[in-house]
N, C-alpha and C positions, 0 to 999 in steps of 0.2 A: 398534560400540559399545553400550554398555548401558544401559538407558532403564527408570526407576521413576517413575510417574507419580503423582498428586494431584488426588483430587476437590474440589471446591471445599467439600463438607460435611467431609473428611478437614482439609480446609483450616483451614476454622474452627474445627473445634472443638481445632486442634493451635495457635493464636493463642491461644485460648479458654484454654486450660493454661497454656501458657507467660506469657500475662497474670498468670494468678492466681498462678503460680510465682513471675514478675516475675525472672524470667531465663532464661539458655537460644537454645539456637542451630537447635532443630529437633527432630526426631524420630528419634530411633534406631531401625533396624530389623536385626534378624539373624534367624537359624535356629540352631537345636539340634537335635543327636539327641534323639528322644523318642520318649514314646507308640508304640503298636501301630504305626504306617504307616510312621514314618522319621525326620519333623522335625516342628520344632514353630515360629512367626514366638515373637521375643521383641522385645519393645517397651520403649524407656526414653526418657525426655526429656535432651538430648544441651548438654552444658554447654562443650560444647569438640569440634573436629574434632581425629582422631588423624592423626597420619601415614600417607597409604594409604587412608585413606576417601573413599568414591566420595559425591558429594554431587550432590543430584539437588533442583531447586525448579520448583516449580508453586503458582501461585495465592500467591505471598508469602511462604511457607514453604519448611523444607526440610526434606528427608531425608537423614538420612547412615546409609549405610552398609560394613562392614567389607567388604573386596577381597576376601574368601574365602566372602562368602554372594553375591555379586553374581551369579553363576551360576545360581544356582537361584532370584534375585527376578528376575534380568531381565526387563521385558516386563510385570509387576505393577502393578495398578492399585490404592492403596490407597485406599478410601472409608471411612464413617462412617456408620453404618445406627442406626435407632432401630428396633425390632422391638416393639411389645407395649412393654412396660416395661426395656427390654433395649435399651441402647445400648452401640455397640463398631463397634473398628476392622474391616472386612473386606477382605480380601487376594483379590483375581481376580486368578489367578496362572496365567497360561497354562500353566507347566513343569509344573504339578501332576498325576499320573498318577492316582492315588488319594489319597482320603481316609478316616483311620477313620471308627467308625459314630457317635461322640460328637463328632466334629468337631474332635479336639485336637492333630490330628497328620496330615502328608499325603505324599507320598511322591513323586518325581520321575523 
């Protein structure tokens, strides 16, 4: 069975944004063909769960994944990090075989 997890820091940020928006079911995570290495992550806040979507819950928040992306994202941990002035979601994906130099895309 596929699994995606969320760190406490990521859950806190997701809750914060959903509270600011005033609505939403959780964070939608997808992948698309892109960049020089093959795929890139796509993030959006989901206001509904579509038929067939996989829903994972950790620390009281939901990650919603299109079933077509599940084999690429299986085992991924979603984290939220602060590095200097930058704040962003980081994907610790065990399926990644290579990443491009700019960090925008990856291959599996």
